[in-house]
Every structure is written in structure tokens, then in C-alpha cells.
C-alpha positions as CSV (number, residue, x, y, z in Angstrom):
1,M,-69.7,-3.2,-27.1
2,S,-66.9,-0.6,-26.7
3,R,-67.8,-0.3,-22.9
4,I,-67.4,-4.1,-22.6
5,R,-64.0,-3.9,-24.5
6,A,-62.9,-1.1,-22.2
7,T,-63.9,-3.2,-19.1
8,I,-62.0,-6.2,-20.4
9,L,-59.0,-4.0,-21.2
10,A,-59.1,-2.5,-17.8
11,A,-59.2,-6.0,-16.2
12,V,-56.3,-7.2,-18.3
13,L,-54.2,-4.2,-17.4
14,A,-55.1,-4.6,-13.7
15,A,-54.0,-8.3,-13.9
16,A,-50.8,-7.3,-15.6
17,A,-50.1,-4.7,-13.0
18,A,-50.8,-7.3,-10.2
19,T,-48.4,-9.7,-11.9
20,A,-45.8,-7.1,-12.2
21,G,-46.2,-6.1,-8.6
22,A,-45.9,-9.7,-7.5
23,E,-42.6,-10.0,-9.4
24,E,-41.2,-7.1,-7.4
25,V,-41.7,-8.7,-4.0
26,V,-38.4,-9.4,-2.2
27,R,-38.5,-12.0,0.6
28,L,-36.1,-10.9,3.3
29,G,-34.9,-13.1,6.3
30,N,-33.7,-11.1,9.4
31,L,-32.9,-11.5,13.1
32,K,-34.1,-9.4,16.0
33,F,-31.1,-7.5,17.1
34,A,-30.4,-3.8,17.5
35,H,-27.8,-3.8,14.8
36,Y,-30.2,-5.6,12.3
37,G,-32.5,-2.6,12.6
38,A,-31.5,-0.8,9.3
39,V,-32.1,-4.1,7.5
40,S,-35.6,-4.2,9.0
41,Y,-36.2,-0.6,8.0
42,I,-35.8,-1.5,4.3
43,K,-39.4,-2.8,4.2
44,E,-40.7,0.7,5.5
45,I,-39.1,2.6,2.6
46,A,-39.3,-0.2,0.0
47,P,-42.2,1.4,-2.0
48,K,-39.9,4.4,-2.7
49,C,-37.5,2.0,-4.3
50,G,-40.1,0.4,-6.5
51,I,-40.3,-2.9,-4.6
52,K,-42.2,-4.6,-1.8
53,V,-40.2,-6.3,1.0
54,E,-41.7,-9.1,3.0
55,E,-39.6,-9.5,6.2
56,H,-39.4,-12.9,8.0
57,I,-37.8,-13.0,11.5
58,F,-35.7,-16.0,12.5
59,A,-34.1,-17.0,15.8
60,K,-30.6,-17.3,14.4
61,G,-28.5,-17.0,11.2
62,P,-28.4,-20.7,10.3
63,D,-32.2,-20.7,10.2
64,V,-32.0,-17.9,7.6
65,M,-29.7,-20.0,5.6
66,Q,-32.0,-23.0,5.7
67,A,-34.9,-20.8,4.5
68,I,-32.8,-19.6,1.5
69,L,-31.8,-23.2,0.7
70,A,-35.5,-24.1,0.7
71,G,-36.2,-21.3,-1.8
72,E,-38.3,-19.4,0.8
73,L,-36.1,-16.2,0.8
74,D,-34.3,-14.1,-1.8
75,V,-32.1,-12.2,0.6
76,G,-31.0,-12.8,4.2
77,A,-29.2,-10.9,7.0
78,T,-26.9,-13.1,9.0
79,A,-23.6,-13.2,10.9
80,S,-20.7,-14.1,8.7
81,E,-20.3,-17.7,10.1
82,A,-23.8,-18.7,9.0
83,A,-23.2,-17.5,5.5
84,I,-19.8,-19.2,5.4
85,Q,-21.2,-22.4,6.7
86,G,-24.1,-22.3,4.3
87,R,-21.8,-21.7,1.3
88,A,-19.4,-24.4,2.4
89,N,-22.3,-26.9,2.4
90,G,-23.6,-26.0,-1.0
91,A,-26.0,-23.1,-0.4
92,P,-26.1,-21.1,-3.7
93,I,-25.6,-17.7,-2.1
94,Y,-23.4,-14.6,-2.5
95,V,-22.3,-12.2,0.2
96,V,-23.3,-8.8,-1.3
97,A,-22.8,-6.3,1.6
98,G,-22.0,-5.8,5.2
99,F,-24.5,-4.1,7.5
100,A,-23.0,-3.9,11.0
101,K,-19.7,-4.4,12.8
102,G,-18.9,-5.8,16.2
103,G,-22.0,-6.7,18.1
104,A,-20.4,-9.1,20.6
105,R,-19.4,-8.8,24.2
106,L,-18.1,-11.2,27.0
107,V,-20.2,-10.4,30.0
108,A,-19.7,-12.0,33.5
109,R,-21.6,-12.0,36.7
110,P,-20.5,-9.2,39.0
111,D,-19.7,-11.6,41.8
112,S,-17.7,-14.0,39.6
113,N,-14.3,-12.1,39.8
114,I,-13.8,-12.6,36.1
115,K,-11.5,-9.8,34.8
116,S,-10.0,-11.5,31.7
117,V,-10.5,-14.5,29.4
118,K,-7.9,-16.4,31.5
119,D,-10.2,-16.1,34.5
120,L,-12.7,-18.3,32.6
121,K,-10.8,-21.4,33.6
122,G,-13.0,-23.7,35.6
123,K,-16.1,-21.6,34.7
124,K,-19.4,-22.2,32.9
125,V,-19.7,-19.9,29.9
126,G,-22.9,-19.6,27.9
127,V,-23.0,-19.0,24.1
128,T,-25.3,-19.7,21.1
129,R,-24.2,-22.7,19.2
130,G,-23.2,-22.1,15.6
131,G,-23.1,-18.3,15.8
132,I,-20.2,-15.9,15.2
133,H,-20.2,-15.5,19.1
134,E,-19.1,-19.2,19.4
135,V,-16.4,-18.6,16.8
136,L,-15.1,-15.6,18.7
137,L,-15.3,-17.3,22.1
138,V,-13.4,-20.3,21.0
139,A,-10.7,-18.1,19.3
140,E,-10.4,-16.0,22.4
141,L,-10.0,-19.1,24.7
142,A,-7.4,-20.6,22.3
143,Q,-5.4,-17.3,22.5
144,A,-5.5,-17.5,26.2
145,G,-4.3,-21.1,26.1
146,L,-7.6,-22.6,27.4
147,T,-9.5,-25.6,26.1
148,A,-13.3,-25.7,25.9
149,S,-16.1,-28.1,25.4
150,D,-19.8,-28.6,26.3
151,Q,-18.6,-32.0,27.8
152,P,-16.6,-32.2,31.1
153,G,-12.9,-32.4,31.2
154,K,-11.8,-29.2,29.5
155,D,-10.7,-25.9,31.0
156,V,-14.0,-24.1,30.2
157,Q,-17.4,-25.7,30.1
158,L,-19.5,-24.3,27.3
159,V,-23.3,-24.2,27.8
160,F,-25.2,-23.7,24.5
161,L,-28.3,-21.6,24.8
162,A,-30.4,-19.4,22.5
163,F,-29.6,-15.7,22.6
164,A,-32.9,-15.0,24.3
165,D,-32.0,-17.4,27.2
166,L,-28.4,-16.4,27.9
167,N,-29.3,-13.3,30.0
168,Q,-31.8,-15.3,32.1
169,A,-29.2,-17.9,32.8
170,L,-26.6,-15.3,33.8
171,M,-29.2,-13.5,36.0
172,G,-30.2,-16.8,37.6
173,K,-26.5,-17.5,38.4
174,N,-26.6,-20.7,36.3
175,L,-23.6,-19.3,34.3
176,D,-20.5,-17.5,35.2
177,A,-20.2,-15.6,32.0
178,I,-21.8,-15.3,28.5
179,M,-20.7,-14.3,25.0
180,Q,-23.7,-12.3,24.0
181,S,-25.0,-10.1,21.2
182,E,-26.6,-6.7,21.3
183,P,-28.7,-5.2,22.8
184,Q,-28.8,-8.1,25.2
185,S,-25.3,-7.7,26.5
186,S,-25.9,-3.9,27.1
187,Q,-29.2,-4.8,28.9
188,A,-27.3,-7.2,31.3
189,I,-24.8,-4.5,32.1
190,N,-27.3,-1.7,32.5
191,K,-29.6,-3.8,34.7
192,G,-26.7,-4.7,37.0
193,Y,-26.5,-8.5,36.7
194,G,-23.6,-8.4,34.3
195,V,-20.3,-6.6,33.9
196,E,-18.2,-6.3,30.7
197,V,-15.1,-8.4,30.6
198,M,-14.1,-7.6,27.0
199,K,-15.2,-7.0,23.5
200,P,-13.7,-10.0,21.6
201,Y,-12.2,-8.1,18.7
202,D,-8.5,-9.0,19.1
203,T,-8.6,-12.3,17.2
204,P,-7.5,-12.4,13.6
205,I,-11.2,-11.8,12.7
206,G,-11.2,-8.3,14.3
207,E,-14.7,-6.8,14.5
208,P,-17.0,-9.3,12.8
209,V,-19.0,-7.9,10.0
210,R,-22.6,-9.0,9.6
211,T,-23.4,-10.1,6.1
212,M,-26.2,-9.5,3.6
213,V,-26.5,-12.5,1.4
214,M,-28.5,-13.1,-1.8
215,S,-29.5,-16.3,-3.4
216,E,-27.6,-16.8,-6.7
217,K,-30.9,-17.1,-8.5
218,F,-32.1,-13.7,-7.2
219,Y,-28.8,-12.1,-8.0
220,K,-28.6,-13.5,-11.5
221,D,-32.2,-13.9,-12.7
222,R,-33.8,-10.8,-11.1
223,R,-30.9,-8.4,-11.5
224,A,-33.0,-5.2,-11.8
225,T,-35.0,-6.1,-8.7
226,A,-31.8,-7.1,-6.8
227,A,-30.3,-3.7,-7.8
228,R,-33.4,-1.8,-6.4
229,F,-33.2,-3.8,-3.2
230,M,-29.5,-2.9,-2.8
231,N,-30.4,0.8,-3.4
232,C,-33.0,0.5,-0.7
233,F,-30.5,-1.2,1.7
234,V,-28.0,1.6,1.2
235,L,-30.7,4.3,1.6
236,A,-32.0,2.6,4.9
237,T,-28.5,2.3,6.3
238,K,-27.6,5.9,5.4
239,T,-30.8,7.0,7.1
240,F,-29.8,5.2,10.3
241,I,-26.2,6.4,10.2
242,D,-27.2,10.0,9.5
243,S,-30.2,10.2,11.9
244,K,-29.6,8.4,15.2
245,Q,-33.0,9.6,16.4
246,T,-34.7,7.8,13.5
247,A,-32.7,4.7,14.2
248,E,-33.4,4.7,17.9
249,K,-37.1,5.3,17.5
250,Y,-37.5,2.6,15.0
251,V,-35.5,0.0,16.8
252,R,-36.9,0.6,20.2
253,E,-40.5,1.2,19.3
254,S,-41.1,-1.0,16.1
255,L,-38.5,-3.8,16.6
256,F,-38.4,-4.1,20.4
257,K,-41.9,-2.7,21.3
258,N,-40.2,-0.5,24.0
259,Q,-38.6,-3.4,25.8
260,I,-35.2,-1.8,25.7
261,T,-34.2,1.6,27.1
262,A,-32.5,4.5,25.3
263,D,-29.4,3.6,27.1
264,D,-29.6,0.0,26.0
265,F,-30.0,1.1,22.4
266,Q,-27.2,3.6,22.5
267,D,-24.8,1.3,24.2
268,A,-25.7,-1.5,21.8
269,I,-25.1,0.6,18.7
270,A,-21.8,2.0,20.2
271,N,-20.7,-1.7,20.1
272,S,-22.3,-2.6,16.8
273,P,-22.3,0.4,14.4
274,Y,-24.1,0.3,11.1
275,T,-22.1,-0.1,7.9
276,Y,-22.4,-0.9,4.3
277,D,-19.2,-2.7,3.5
278,I,-17.6,-6.1,3.4
279,T,-14.4,-7.4,1.9
280,P,-13.4,-10.9,0.6
281,Q,-10.4,-10.6,2.9
282,H,-12.6,-10.4,6.0
283,I,-14.7,-13.3,5.0
284,Q,-11.6,-15.4,4.1
285,V,-10.0,-14.8,7.5
286,T,-13.2,-15.7,9.3
287,T,-13.4,-18.9,7.2
288,D,-9.8,-19.7,8.1
289,V,-10.5,-19.2,11.8
290,M,-13.6,-21.4,11.7
291,A,-11.7,-24.2,9.8
292,R,-8.8,-24.0,12.3
293,F,-11.1,-24.5,15.4
294,G,-13.7,-26.6,13.8
295,T,-16.6,-24.2,14.5
296,G,-19.4,-24.7,12.1
297,K,-19.7,-27.9,9.9
298,M,-18.0,-27.1,6.6
299,R,-17.8,-29.8,3.9
300,V,-15.3,-27.7,2.0
301,P,-14.2,-24.2,3.3
302,P,-15.2,-21.8,0.5
303,L,-12.8,-19.3,-1.1
304,A,-14.2,-15.8,-0.4
305,K,-13.1,-14.5,-3.8
306,D,-15.5,-16.9,-5.4
307,W,-18.7,-15.7,-3.6
308,V,-18.2,-12.2,-2.2
309,K,-19.9,-10.0,-4.9
310,T,-20.0,-6.3,-4.0
311,D,-20.8,-4.9,-7.5
312,L,-24.5,-4.1,-6.7
313,L,-23.4,-2.4,-3.5
314,D,-20.8,-0.4,-5.3
315,D,-23.3,0.8,-7.9
316,A,-25.9,1.6,-5.2
317,K,-23.4,3.7,-3.1
318,K,-22.2,5.5,-6.2
319,S,-25.8,6.4,-7.2
320,L,-26.4,7.9,-3.7
321,G,-23.1,9.7,-3.6
322,I,-21.6,7.5,-0.8
323,K,-17.9,6.7,-0.7
């Protein structure tokens, strides 16, 4: 009888352990870009942090937001505009950290004679609709006194394409220039079918900071797990900042399956360095620029102070001795 009881007890404990383990799963939405590499690396070191991270890769930031809205993700990595647009339209999310800066470049065909933003007048420029790159492009064109639309009749004709298709369109000479992410813009330059016109960081936004967002439910109801995830994020980011070799190996081999070169990676990260931090001020300025130019559909532009919550980040950095 005692052996039976022992077997039952073991089964109960195993079931309890399995249930506890299930509660520690964090569902993470991410994008496939060089500067999103440290976010992807979280799943590799998650067991050290006492959690399991399930990563789901999406084509663009708004897709991550839709998955959070549908309750399919706990945490997501997006550019700021996707987070802002999501919050503006009722998504119950908080911005809890930044994870990369920059990551945008205006690249032209070598034979286009485009040397500045003003030279885009009368040209076709490719960009991904709804991304931070569209926000930056529209802001740059406005600063140069140029109008733009995907319909005829404006100074610049916008052509909306997925990130993956922009380089092909530039290489095929279907576009004169593209506002592209990393490492794709570095690839276009290194392969010779693109030249850098500028890095679009002279608008009020400055260098755009990519955002880590959490659902309010995860942030509030699973606080201990959220804290462990944030510790893991900071640890992964610190690893990539401290060890460029680890970052390059992981991004090139695991994320891109050796489809990008060492030069592509190094040039990409030089234009999109890893970071931890985000401020309400940065999110507010980005929101204001989006509202001014009508980029992103926002029911009510949100106030950054209401939904930028960096307390978990601050605690994680403090626990790891990072200022």
C-alpha cells in the first residue's frame, strides 16, 4: 500500500511541477532584424532565469500588436510606432524597455544621383507601410518641403512594400530609393546596388528607440514572472553589448542562417546599437510626430506618461549592477 501511495504522491508532484512549469512560459513576439537579436537570445538563456520563452517571429510590428491584442503573446518587440498605434487604438499594453536605437537608413540606387532628401523630388521611394521607417521618411520629406503619397500628384511617390521586398525592388531598378531597416540597408550598400543618402535621425524623434512591450495582464497579474523575464532581457542585452563576438555569431548563424556577412552585421549594428532604455519623453515626441503627419491610425494619441513603465527594467538593471 505504501508503494502505491508513494507512486500516487510522485504523480501528484510531477503534475504540480508540470503545472508550475506551464505557468512560467512567456510568449514572446519578435521580428527578424539584426538589432532584434538580443531579444531573440532571451529564449536561449531563459532557463537560467527560471522561465521558458516561446518566441514567435512576425513580419512587422503591427502584426506583433495584433497577436498581443488576441491574447496570443505576453511580450512583444516592436518599433515604437507600432506600440503607439496599438495603445492609441485600445491595446492594453505598457512599454517596459528599449532594446535598440537607430536602425534606419535612406538608401538610393548608385545611378540615381540622389545626394540628399531634396533630390527625392520626382522619384519613387519604397518604404514599409505603418513602420517607424514611414514615420521617419514622411518627417524628413516634410522638413525638406516635399509632399508625398502613394497616389500620383505629389512631389514624391511612395511605394509600400514589405521589408523583405524593398532591396529586390531597388536592385531591380523599380525604385529610386528606399527607407530600409538593418541589416538589409547594409546589405544593399555592401553588395553595391545601393548607396547611403542619410541616416534619418535629424527629425524631432532623433534616433528611434525600439520598444519592448508587455500586456497589462502579464505586467500586473504575473508580476514575478514578468520580473524574471525583464532580468533575462537585461542579461541577454548585456551579453550582446559586452561580447560582440557572441552577438555576431548568434545573429548571423542562428537568426539569419549565414545569409548575412560579418561586414553586413557589423555595419548594421553600428547603425542600430543594442540598448536597455526608453523614456516617456521619447515616446511622446514620436507620438506627436505621428499625429502631426497622420502616420498610423490613432483613435486618440496616447499620453506616454500613462503607459511607459520602466520600474521592472530599473529593478533588473540594479540587480545586475548596470547603470
